[in-house]
All heavy atoms as an XYZ file, in Angstrom:
733
protein
N     -67.904    -59.229    -69.713
C     -68.873    -58.704    -68.785
C     -68.283    -58.829    -67.378
O     -68.631    -59.728    -66.625
C     -70.194    -59.463    -68.916
C     -70.842    -59.313    -70.264
S     -72.479    -60.058    -70.405
C     -72.113    -61.761    -70.170
N     -67.411    -57.937    -67.071
C     -66.664    -58.049    -65.823
C     -67.486    -57.805    -64.564
O     -67.124    -58.276    -63.497
C     -65.472    -57.122    -65.857
C     -65.849    -55.673    -66.077
C     -64.632    -54.833    -66.400
O     -63.520    -55.312    -66.329
N     -64.854    -53.585    -66.752
N     -68.586    -57.104    -64.649
C     -69.382    -56.868    -63.440
C     -70.529    -57.878    -63.271
O     -71.339    -57.737    -62.382
C     -69.927    -55.436    -63.420
C     -70.778    -55.113    -64.628
O     -70.676    -55.776    -65.640
N     -71.596    -54.101    -64.522
N     -70.565    -58.906    -64.101
C     -71.574    -59.962    -63.981
C     -70.884    -61.211    -63.435
O     -69.854    -61.635    -63.955
C     -72.216    -60.272    -65.356
C     -72.931    -59.036    -65.903
C     -73.153    -61.452    -65.271
C     -74.107    -58.564    -65.088
N     -71.439    -61.813    -62.394
C     -70.806    -63.009    -61.822
C     -70.862    -64.190    -62.800
O     -71.803    -64.315    -63.578
C     -71.630    -63.298    -60.569
C     -72.943    -62.640    -60.817
C     -72.672    -61.458    -61.696
N     -69.864    -65.033    -62.746
C     -69.838    -66.208    -63.615
C     -70.570    -67.381    -62.972
O     -70.872    -68.355    -63.642
C     -68.397    -66.643    -63.932
O     -67.705    -66.880    -62.707
C     -67.679    -65.556    -64.725
N     -70.855    -67.259    -61.670
C     -71.575    -68.303    -60.951
C     -72.751    -67.700    -60.200
O     -72.724    -66.530    -59.828
C     -70.667    -69.007    -59.950
C     -69.564    -69.815    -60.571
C     -68.751    -70.545    -59.520
O     -68.636    -70.033    -58.382
O     -68.243    -71.626    -59.827
N     -73.755    -68.516    -59.961
C     -74.929    -68.125    -59.185
C     -75.018    -69.056    -57.986
O     -74.856    -70.268    -58.118
C     -76.219    -68.233    -60.031
C     -76.198    -67.247    -61.189
C     -77.466    -68.043    -59.186
C     -76.395    -65.800    -60.820
N     -75.294    -68.477    -56.822
C     -75.439    -69.277    -55.617
C     -76.911    -69.600    -55.409
O     -77.767    -68.730    -55.465
C     -74.895    -68.513    -54.410
C     -74.934    -69.311    -53.125
C     -74.283    -68.560    -51.994
C     -75.304    -67.627    -51.392
N     -74.939    -67.056    -50.120
N     -77.189    -70.872    -55.169
C     -78.551    -71.327    -54.915
C     -78.593    -71.898    -53.508
O     -77.765    -72.730    -53.148
C     -78.970    -72.410    -55.928
C     -78.897    -71.855    -57.345
C     -80.367    -72.921    -55.632
C     -79.115    -72.898    -58.413
N     -79.553    -71.433    -52.715
C     -79.726    -71.925    -51.349
C     -80.944    -72.835    -51.300
O     -82.052    -72.417    -51.622
C     -79.922    -70.763    -50.370
C     -78.706    -69.855    -50.319
O     -77.584    -70.387    -50.314
O     -78.872    -68.623    -50.271
N     -80.724    -74.083    -50.880
C     -81.811    -75.053    -50.757
C     -81.665    -75.756    -49.412
O     -80.645    -76.418    -49.167
C     -81.781    -76.092    -51.899
C     -81.899    -75.396    -53.254
C     -82.881    -77.130    -51.717
C     -81.678    -76.302    -54.431
N     -82.664    -75.599    -48.558
C     -82.677    -76.268    -47.257
C     -81.360    -76.105    -46.500
O     -80.689    -77.076    -46.155
C     -82.995    -77.761    -47.413
C     -84.398    -77.985    -47.949
O     -85.264    -77.130    -47.694
O     -84.616    -79.006    -48.612
N     -80.960    -74.885    -46.260
C     -79.739    -74.567    -45.511
C     -78.470    -75.107    -46.156
O     -77.466    -75.316    -45.491
C     -79.842    -75.071    -44.067
C     -80.973    -74.408    -43.328
O     -81.275    -73.237    -43.563
N     -81.616    -75.143    -42.449
N     -78.520    -75.367    -47.427
C     -77.347    -75.831    -48.158
C     -77.160    -74.903    -49.355
O     -78.111    -74.636    -50.091
C     -77.533    -77.278    -48.620
C     -76.401    -77.787    -49.440
N     -75.168    -78.071    -48.912
C     -76.308    -78.049    -50.761
C     -74.367    -78.490    -49.869
N     -75.048    -78.484    -51.006
N     -75.946    -74.428    -49.561
C     -75.662    -73.550    -50.696
C     -74.917    -74.316    -51.773
O     -74.023    -75.108    -51.485
C     -74.799    -72.367    -50.254
O     -75.522    -71.526    -49.415
N     -75.328    -74.079    -52.984
C     -74.672    -74.698    -54.139
C     -74.387    -73.601    -55.149
O     -75.234    -72.737    -55.390
C     -75.603    -75.758    -54.748
C     -75.041    -76.470    -55.931
C     -73.894    -77.386    -55.569
O     -73.906    -78.001    -54.517
N     -72.902    -77.449    -56.416
N     -73.220    -73.629    -55.754
C     -72.877    -72.656    -56.784
C     -72.864    -73.380    -58.127
O     -72.271    -74.442    -58.256
C     -71.528    -72.030    -56.500
C     -71.513    -71.223    -55.219
C     -70.223    -70.495    -54.995
N     -70.136    -69.223    -55.695
C     -70.829    -68.133    -55.426
N     -71.716    -68.157    -54.473
N     -70.658    -67.027    -56.094
N     -73.553    -72.794    -59.108
C     -73.510    -73.335    -60.458
C     -73.157    -72.199    -61.410
O     -73.333    -71.020    -61.091
C     -74.844    -74.007    -60.876
C     -75.991    -72.997    -60.903
C     -75.168    -75.178    -59.986
C     -77.286    -73.557    -61.469
N     -72.676    -72.559    -62.572
C     -72.288    -71.527    -63.532
C     -73.530    -70.761    -63.990
O     -74.642    -71.299    -64.007
C     -71.576    -72.146    -64.730
O     -72.487    -72.832    -65.550
N     -73.327    -69.525    -64.348
C     -74.428    -68.691    -64.825
C     -75.067    -69.319    -66.062
O     -76.292    -69.337    -66.201
C     -73.918    -67.285    -65.138
C     -74.935    -66.295    -65.688
C     -76.075    -66.088    -64.703
C     -74.256    -64.970    -66.011
N     -74.259    -69.876    -66.930
C     -74.782    -70.517    -68.146
C     -75.699    -71.687    -67.801
O     -76.798    -71.809    -68.350
C     -73.620    -70.974    -69.026
C     -74.059    -71.598    -70.316
C     -74.612    -70.820    -71.331
C     -73.931    -72.965    -70.526
C     -75.031    -71.386    -72.514
C     -74.347    -73.536    -71.714
C     -74.890    -72.747    -72.702
O     -75.306    -73.315    -73.869
N     -75.275    -72.538    -66.875
C     -76.123    -73.668    -66.470
C     -77.387    -73.191    -65.771
O     -78.451    -73.801    -65.913
C     -75.352    -74.627    -65.569
C     -74.351    -75.441    -66.340
O     -74.491    -75.639    -67.546
N     -73.310    -75.896    -65.679
N     -77.281    -72.117    -65.021
C     -78.466    -71.535    -64.377
C     -79.480    -71.100    -65.433
O     -80.672    -71.361    -65.317
C     -78.037    -70.363    -63.496
C     -79.138    -69.741    -62.697
C     -79.593    -70.331    -61.519
C     -79.736    -68.554    -63.105
C     -80.606    -69.763    -60.776
C     -80.753    -67.970    -62.360
C     -81.175    -68.577    -61.203
O     -82.194    -68.014    -60.466
N     -78.983    -70.454    -66.479
C     -79.873    -70.022    -67.560
C     -80.501    -71.215    -68.270
O     -81.701    -71.208    -68.558
C     -79.106    -69.176    -68.578
C     -78.731    -67.783    -68.138
C     -77.860    -67.121    -69.180
C     -79.961    -66.955    -67.870
N     -79.718    -72.240    -68.541
C     -80.267    -73.428    -69.206
C     -81.362    -74.059    -68.359
O     -82.384    -74.501    -68.876
C     -79.168    -74.449    -69.480
C     -78.163    -74.097    -70.559
C     -77.129    -75.218    -70.677
C     -78.826    -73.834    -71.880
N     -81.142    -74.083    -67.065
C     -82.102    -74.700    -66.146
C     -83.463    -74.008    -66.196
O     -84.504    -74.647    -66.132
C     -81.500    -74.602    -64.750
C     -82.313    -75.168    -63.651
C     -81.488    -75.095    -62.367
N     -82.290    -75.528    -61.258
C     -82.580    -74.780    -60.216
N     -82.108    -73.569    -60.124
N     -83.320    -75.238    -59.253
N     -83.465    -72.694    -66.331
C     -84.719    -71.938    -66.288
C     -85.308    -71.624    -67.656
O     -86.390    -71.061    -67.737
C     -84.522    -70.635    -65.514
C     -84.567    -70.837    -64.034
C     -83.403    -70.951    -63.306
C     -85.775    -70.945    -63.373
C     -83.447    -71.162    -61.939
C     -85.833    -71.148    -62.014
C     -84.653    -71.261    -61.292
N     -84.619    -71.959    -68.726
C     -85.165    -71.684    -70.058
C     -85.607    -72.955    -70.753
O     -86.016    -72.912    -71.913
C     -84.119    -70.975    -70.949
O     -82.947    -71.781    -71.003
C     -83.787    -69.604    -70.433
N     -85.515    -74.067    -70.060
C     -85.934    -75.347    -70.628
C     -85.178    -75.656    -71.920
O     -85.695    -76.292    -72.814
C     -87.458    -75.363    -70.854
C     -88.231    -74.933    -69.650
C     -88.732    -73.646    -69.548
C     -88.422    -75.807    -68.589
C     -89.426    -73.245    -68.422
C     -89.112    -75.402    -67.463
C     -89.620    -74.125    -67.375
N     -83.952    -75.134    -72.026
C     -83.041    -75.373    -73.151
C     -83.587    -74.844    -74.479
O     -83.238    -75.323    -75.542
C     -82.714    -76.860    -73.273
C     -81.871    -77.355    -72.149
C     -82.261    -77.525    -70.853
C     -80.501    -77.721    -72.188
N     -81.226    -77.983    -70.097
C     -80.136    -78.122    -70.888
C     -79.552    -77.770    -73.194
C     -78.861    -78.547    -70.579
C     -78.290    -78.210    -72.885
C     -77.953    -78.588    -71.592
N     -84.467    -73.852    -74.422
C     -85.034    -73.289    -75.651
C     -84.145    -72.148    -76.126
O     -83.973    -71.152    -75.416
C     -86.452    -72.802    -75.398
C     -87.377    -73.970    -75.093
C     -88.715    -73.605    -74.554
N     -89.069    -72.223    -74.580
C     -90.263    -71.758    -74.927
N     -91.202    -72.585    -75.276
N     -90.526    -70.486    -74.880
N     -83.579    -72.254    -77.333
C     -82.604    -71.260    -77.805
C     -83.096    -69.823    -77.760
O     -82.361    -68.933    -77.351
C     -82.314    -71.702    -79.248
C     -82.574    -73.170    -79.227
C     -83.729    -73.357    -78.272
N     -84.338    -69.565    -78.160
C     -84.806    -68.168    -78.177
C     -84.846    -67.581    -76.772
O     -84.582    -66.396    -76.574
C     -86.153    -68.046    -78.872
C     -87.309    -68.656    -78.115
C     -88.632    -68.396    -78.838
N     -89.717    -69.000    -78.119
C     -90.364    -70.086    -78.505
N     -90.025    -70.683    -79.629
N     -91.348    -70.565    -77.791
N     -85.181    -68.399    -75.771
C     -85.227    -67.902    -74.402
C     -83.834    -67.736    -73.810
O     -83.593    -66.825    -73.021
C     -86.081    -68.828    -73.537
C     -87.522    -68.847    -74.013
O     -88.059    -67.760    -74.280
O     -88.093    -69.942    -74.131
N     -82.911    -68.612    -74.200
C     -81.520    -68.451    -73.764
C     -80.978    -67.122    -74.278
O     -80.366    -66.357    -73.542
C     -80.660    -69.629    -74.251
C     -81.098    -70.928    -73.566
C     -79.178    -69.365    -73.983
C     -80.504    -72.177    -74.163
N     -81.245    -66.825    -75.538
C     -80.774    -65.562    -76.130
C     -81.424    -64.368    -75.441
O     -80.759    -63.373    -75.135
C     -81.048    -65.551    -77.652
C     -80.146    -66.581    -78.331
C     -80.830    -64.162    -78.242
C     -80.489    -66.858    -79.772
N     -82.741    -64.441    -75.176
C     -83.428    -63.339    -74.482
C     -82.809    -63.087    -73.113
O     -82.577    -61.944    -72.729
C     -84.920    -63.645    -74.314
C     -85.758    -63.311    -75.510
C     -87.226    -63.277    -75.134
C     -87.814    -64.654    -75.260
N     -89.264    -64.699    -75.027
N     -82.535    -64.162    -72.370
C     -81.991    -63.999    -71.030
C     -80.558    -63.492    -71.057
O     -80.171    -62.679    -70.214
C     -82.096    -65.305    -70.253
C     -83.527    -65.603    -69.868
O     -84.318    -64.696    -69.641
N     -83.875    -66.868    -69.794
N     -79.756    -63.943    -72.018
C     -78.407    -63.411    -72.133
C     -78.438    -61.930    -72.515
O     -77.595    -61.152    -72.091
C     -77.569    -64.205    -73.127
C     -76.727    -65.259    -72.475
C     -76.931    -66.586    -72.757
C     -75.738    -64.913    -71.566
C     -76.167    -67.565    -72.153
C     -74.971    -65.879    -70.949
C     -75.180    -67.210    -71.242
N     -79.430    -61.531    -73.300
C     -79.577    -60.110    -73.642
C     -79.843    -59.287    -72.392
O     -79.271    -58.207    -72.219
C     -80.718    -59.928    -74.666
O     -80.433    -60.720    -75.813
C     -80.882    -58.474    -75.054
N     -80.697    -59.788    -71.515
C     -80.973    -59.096    -70.250
C     -79.689    -58.961    -69.440
O     -79.386    -57.885    -68.898
C     -82.049    -59.855    -69.441
C     -83.398    -59.736    -70.132
C     -82.120    -59.337    -68.003
C     -84.460    -60.669    -69.572
N     -78.919    -60.019    -69.369
C     -77.678    -59.987    -68.597
C     -76.671    -59.024    -69.223
O     -75.984    -58.287    -68.517
C     -77.094    -61.409    -68.458
C     -78.011    -62.216    -67.547
C     -75.674    -61.380    -67.922
C     -77.692    -63.669    -67.478
N     -76.608    -58.991    -70.542
C     -75.700    -58.053    -71.201
C     -76.117    -56.613    -70.925
O     -75.271    -55.739    -70.734
C     -75.649    -58.338    -72.699
C     -74.929    -59.634    -73.015
S     -74.998    -60.084    -74.756
C     -73.951    -58.834    -75.462
N     -77.425    -56.348    -70.886
C     -77.890    -54.998    -70.558
C     -77.515    -54.642    -69.121
O     -77.131    -53.514    -68.836
C     -79.392    -54.879    -70.788
C     -79.748    -54.891    -72.257
S     -81.498    -54.639    -72.696
C     -82.426    -55.149    -71.316
N     -77.624    -55.603    -68.210
C     -77.218    -55.362    -66.823
C     -75.729    -55.061    -66.734
O     -75.303    -54.242    -65.916
C     -77.527    -56.579    -65.950
C     -78.967    -56.811    -65.563
C     -79.102    -58.160    -64.852
C     -79.460    -55.701    -64.659
N     -74.931    -55.709    -67.565
C     -73.485    -55.510    -67.502
C     -73.084    -54.115    -67.954
O     -72.015    -53.634    -67.609
C     -72.762    -56.555    -68.345
O     -72.892    -56.271    -69.715
N     -73.945    -53.463    -68.715
C     -73.641    -52.105    -69.186
C     -74.035    -51.037    -68.173
O     -73.866    -49.851    -68.430
C     -74.332    -51.850    -70.517
C     -73.767    -52.707    -71.620
C     -74.377    -52.388    -72.948
C     -73.720    -53.265    -73.988
N     -73.960    -52.809    -75.325
N     -74.566    -51.458    -67.040
C     -74.944    -50.526    -65.986
C     -73.702    -49.785    -65.498
O     -72.691    -50.391    -65.167
C     -75.608    -51.297    -64.836
C     -76.182    -50.378    -63.792
O     -76.126    -49.161    -63.911
N     -76.731    -50.975    -62.757
N     -73.761    -48.473    -65.450
C     -72.612    -47.667    -65.057
C     -72.339    -47.698    -63.561
O     -71.218    -47.502    -63.130
C     -72.809    -46.208    -65.500
C     -72.774    -46.069    -67.015
O     -72.122    -46.925    -67.663
O     -73.382    -45.133    -67.541
N     -73.380    -47.920    -62.763
C     -73.190    -47.953    -61.322
C     -72.644    -49.299    -60.891
O     -73.206    -50.331    -61.227
C     -74.523    -47.720    -60.595
C     -75.034    -46.320    -60.695
C     -76.281    -46.144    -59.852
O     -76.358    -46.723    -58.758
O     -77.177    -45.432    -60.314
N     -71.561    -49.303    -60.143
C     -71.050    -50.592    -59.665
C     -72.003    -51.196    -58.630
O     -72.531    -50.506    -57.775
C     -69.705    -50.232    -59.021
C     -69.753    -48.772    -58.778
C     -70.753    -48.182    -59.718
N     -72.248    -52.485    -58.760
C     -73.132    -53.185    -57.828
C     -72.352    -54.337    -57.209
O     -71.463    -54.900    -57.833
C     -74.356    -53.745    -58.556
C     -75.279    -52.689    -59.112
S     -76.762    -53.415    -59.837
C     -76.125    -54.033    -61.374
N     -72.740    -54.699    -56.009
C     -72.094    -55.844    -55.379
C     -72.531    -57.124    -56.082
O     -73.560    -57.156    -56.763
C     -72.466    -55.914    -53.901
O     -73.819    -56.284    -53.750
N     -71.752    -58.173    -55.916
C     -72.076    -59.461    -56.542
C     -73.412    -59.981    -56.033
O     -74.184    -60.576    -56.784
C     -70.970    -60.467    -56.267
N     -73.721    -59.727    -54.755
C     -74.981    -60.191    -54.161
C     -76.180    -59.513    -54.831
O     -77.164    -60.155    -55.171
C     -74.976    -59.895    -52.662
C     -76.070    -60.568    -51.895
C     -75.802    -62.050    -51.699
O     -74.641    -62.470    -51.727
O     -76.794    -62.780    -51.540
N     -76.082    -58.209    -55.036
C     -77.163    -57.463    -55.685
C     -77.313    -57.913    -57.136
O     -78.425    -58.136    -57.612
C     -76.910    -55.942    -55.605
C     -77.021    -55.474    -54.156
C     -77.867    -55.169    -56.512
C     -76.605    -54.041    -53.941
N     -76.194    -58.062    -57.820
C     -76.241    -58.489    -59.214
C     -76.886    -59.857    -59.343
O     -77.721    -60.078    -60.212
C     -74.823    -58.508    -59.818
O     -74.222    -57.228    -59.643
C     -74.860    -58.838    -61.293
N     -76.524    -60.778    -58.454
C     -77.132    -62.115    -58.492
C     -78.636    -62.051    -58.254
O     -79.403    -62.730    -58.929
C     -76.494    -63.021    -57.445
C     -75.155    -63.557    -57.861
C     -74.690    -64.668    -56.939
O     -75.494    -65.431    -56.441
N     -73.390    -64.736    -56.730
N     -79.055    -61.242    -57.297
C     -80.496    -61.167    -57.016
C     -81.248    -60.554    -58.197
O     -82.367    -60.981    -58.503
C     -80.758    -60.388    -55.727
O     -80.399    -59.046    -55.857
N     -80.653    -59.587    -58.878
C     -81.294    -58.998    -60.059
C     -81.400    -60.035    -61.165
O     -82.450    -60.184    -61.804
C     -80.519    -57.749    -60.539
C     -80.664    -56.617    -59.528
C     -81.006    -57.300    -61.914
C     -79.769    -55.429    -59.797
N     -80.321    -60.773    -61.415
C     -80.333    -61.809    -62.443
C     -81.400    -62.850    -62.120
O     -82.192    -63.231    -62.986
C     -78.944    -62.460    -62.582
C     -77.960    -61.471    -63.213
C     -79.015    -63.739    -63.418
C     -76.521    -61.942    -63.203
N     -81.440    -63.299    -60.883
C     -82.429    -64.299    -60.481
C     -83.851    -63.787    -60.693
O     -84.722    -64.518    -61.167
C     -82.230    -64.694    -59.022
C     -81.035    -65.576    -58.791
C     -80.903    -65.889    -57.312
C     -79.698    -66.743    -57.023
N     -79.581    -67.043    -55.589
N     -84.079    -62.530    -60.353
C     -85.416    -61.952    -60.512
C     -85.845    -61.965    -61.978
O     -86.952    -62.388    -62.308
C     -85.431    -60.527    -59.964
C     -86.802    -59.866    -60.029
C     -86.754    -58.474    -59.469
C     -86.562    -57.521    -60.622
N     -86.621    -56.117    -60.286
N     -84.970    -61.503    -62.869
C     -85.310    -61.456    -64.290
C     -85.478    -62.853    -64.893
O     -86.403    -63.098    -65.664
C     -84.250    -60.682    -65.087
C     -84.395    -59.196    -64.969
C     -83.456    -58.437    -64.291
C     -85.482    -58.533    -65.538
C     -83.588    -57.067    -64.175
C     -85.626    -57.169    -65.436
C     -84.662    -56.437    -64.755
O     -84.802    -55.085    -64.648
N     -84.598    -63.773    -64.522
C     -84.672    -65.124    -65.066
C     -85.921    -65.840    -64.549
O     -86.597    -66.549    -65.296
C     -83.398    -65.925    -64.736
C     -82.146    -65.224    -65.297
C     -83.495    -67.359    -65.254
C     -82.185    -64.902    -66.760
N     -86.255    -65.653    -63.279
C     -87.474    -66.262    -62.728
C     -88.721    -65.725    -63.415
O     -89.658    -66.470    -63.692
C     -87.560    -66.045    -61.222
C     -86.590    -66.909    -60.464
O     -86.114    -67.914    -60.961
N     -86.279    -66.516    -59.247
N     -88.738    -64.430    -63.699
C     -89.869    -63.821    -64.413
C     -89.989    -64.422    -65.808
O     -91.079    -64.761    -66.272
C     -89.694    -62.303    -64.472
C     -90.749    -61.572    -65.250
C     -92.055    -61.571    -64.516
C     -93.031    -60.662    -65.244
N     -94.368    -61.162    -65.219
N     -88.857    -64.572    -66.470
C     -88.845    -65.158    -67.805
C     -89.351    -66.597    -67.769
O     -90.158    -67.010    -68.609
C     -87.425    -65.110    -68.374
O     -87.355    -65.751    -69.610
N     -88.899    -67.377    -66.787
C     -89.349    -68.768    -66.654
C     -90.843    -68.834    -66.365
O     -91.548    -69.688    -66.910
C     -88.566    -69.479    -65.555
N     -91.339    -67.931    -65.534
C     -92.780    -67.887    -65.243
C     -93.579    -67.618    -66.512
O     -94.628    -68.226    -66.729
C     -93.090    -66.810    -64.209
O     -92.527    -67.131    -62.984
N     -93.082    -66.709    -67.341
C     -93.766    -66.417    -68.607
C     -93.774    -67.625    -69.533
O     -94.773    -67.907    -70.194
C     -93.100    -65.233    -69.313
C     -93.374    -63.926    -68.612
O     -94.275    -63.816    -67.792
N     -92.560    -62.924    -68.900
N     -92.654    -68.350    -69.589
C     -92.585    -69.549    -70.435
C     -93.618    -70.568    -69.965
O     -94.372    -71.130    -70.766
C     -91.178    -70.166    -70.396
C     -90.168    -69.244    -71.075
C     -91.169    -71.541    -71.070
C     -88.725    -69.657    -70.859
N     -93.665    -70.804    -68.660
C     -94.603    -71.787    -68.113
C     -96.041    -71.369    -68.383
O     -96.863    -72.173    -68.827
C     -94.352    -71.986    -66.605
C     -93.012    -72.681    -66.394
C     -95.477    -72.771    -65.956
C     -92.514    -72.665    -64.972
N     -96.341    -70.104    -68.155
C     -97.712    -69.610    -68.335
C     -98.139    -69.650    -69.799
O     -99.236    -70.110    -70.120
C     -97.817    -68.178    -67.799
C     -99.199    -67.599    -67.845
C    -100.175    -68.319    -66.929
O     -99.791    -68.711    -65.825
O    -101.343    -68.478    -67.346
N     -97.285    -69.191    -70.696
C     -97.664    -69.077    -72.106
C     -97.540    -70.389    -72.871
O     -98.391    -70.712    -73.692
C     -96.789    -68.020    -72.786
C     -97.030    -66.623    -72.252
C     -95.970    -65.636    -72.720
O     -95.102    -66.024    -73.526
O     -96.003    -64.483    -72.269
N     -96.482    -71.130    -72.612
C     -96.193    -72.299    -73.433
C     -96.759    -73.604    -72.887
O     -97.069    -74.500    -73.651
C     -94.680    -72.452    -73.618
C     -94.012    -71.253    -74.246
C     -94.391    -71.057    -75.708
O     -94.730    -72.058    -76.371
O     -94.345    -69.919    -76.176
N     -96.849    -73.731    -71.581
C     -97.306    -74.995    -71.017
C     -98.754    -74.910    -70.524
O     -99.594    -75.680    -70.948
C     -96.379    -75.448    -69.884
C     -94.970    -75.702    -70.354
C     -93.929    -74.910    -69.934
C     -94.700    -76.727    -71.241
C     -92.642    -75.138    -70.378
C     -93.414    -76.972    -71.686
C     -92.374    -76.164    -71.253
N     -99.039    -73.960    -69.652
C    -100.388    -73.838    -69.111
C    -101.349    -73.322    -70.167
O    -102.449    -73.836    -70.335
C    -100.398    -72.925    -67.867
C     -99.588    -73.583    -66.752
C    -101.825    -72.635    -67.416
C     -99.379    -72.716    -65.531
N    -100.937    -72.307    -70.910
C    -101.829    -71.688    -71.891
C    -101.764    -72.295    -73.270
O    -102.347    -71.760    -74.215
N    -101.087    -73.434    -73.400
C    -100.896    -74.033    -74.722
C    -102.215    -74.352    -75.423
O    -102.359    -74.170    -76.622
C    -100.055    -75.311    -74.601
C     -99.755    -75.957    -75.916
C     -98.840    -77.152    -75.769
O     -98.552    -77.554    -74.631
O     -98.420    -77.687    -76.812
N    -103.207    -74.801    -74.680
C    -104.468    -75.218    -75.294
C    -105.627    -74.274    -74.974
O    -106.781    -74.647    -75.122
C    -104.814    -76.639    -74.817
C    -103.783    -77.651    -75.224
C    -102.933    -78.220    -74.283
C    -103.630    -78.016    -76.558
C    -101.970    -79.144    -74.667
C    -102.678    -78.939    -76.964
C    -101.840    -79.496    -75.995
O    -100.895    -80.400    -76.371
N    -105.321    -73.035    -74.578
C    -106.400    -72.137    -74.181
C    -107.319    -71.756    -75.346
O    -108.456    -71.374    -75.133
C    -105.851    -70.881    -73.495
C    -105.095    -69.952    -74.406
C    -104.586    -68.762    -73.633
C    -103.768    -67.867    -74.555
N    -103.144    -66.808    -73.837
N    -106.840    -71.860    -76.568
C    -107.670    -71.531    -77.721
C    -108.136    -72.785    -78.459
O    -108.528    -72.708    -79.619
C    -106.910    -70.615    -78.678
C    -106.641    -69.273    -78.057
O    -107.450    -68.749    -77.296
N    -105.487    -68.703    -78.339
N    -108.103    -73.928    -77.802
C    -108.537    -75.180    -78.410
C    -109.963    -75.481    -77.960
O    -110.287    -75.393    -76.787
C    -107.612    -76.341    -77.959
O    -106.275    -76.013    -78.348
C    -108.031    -77.638    -78.604
N    -110.787    -75.810    -78.917
C    -112.181    -76.153    -78.623
C    -112.417    -77.611    -78.982
O    -112.012    -78.084    -80.039
C    -113.130    -75.264    -79.432
C    -112.944    -73.804    -79.131
C    -112.181    -72.997    -79.977
C    -113.515    -73.241    -78.009
C    -111.989    -71.668    -79.691
C    -113.325    -71.907    -77.712
C    -112.560    -71.125    -78.548
O    -112.373    -69.795    -78.261
N    -113.047    -78.309    -78.082
C    -113.336    -79.737    -78.336
C    -114.647    -79.886    -79.074
O    -115.584    -79.189    -78.888
C    -113.389    -80.493    -77.007
C    -112.099    -80.453    -76.197
C    -112.311    -81.165    -74.864
C    -110.967    -81.112    -76.966
């Protein structure tokens, strides 16, 4: 996947840190295999994009999709875990 960056830059309080794309995915998928596979599938689909994109644009797209995926995990698996439970 030559047009996908191998590292992601994270900015926190005026400090930039670069971590590998794989570690970034692990961080946002809570180490759940099915979510890791889903997110890698998204990245593979992005890599097949015919239009060349800058590394900055590609990183922002990856971050957007991964953040959306993490939000869904939190909403469905943690917050909504007991929504159908009756006491």
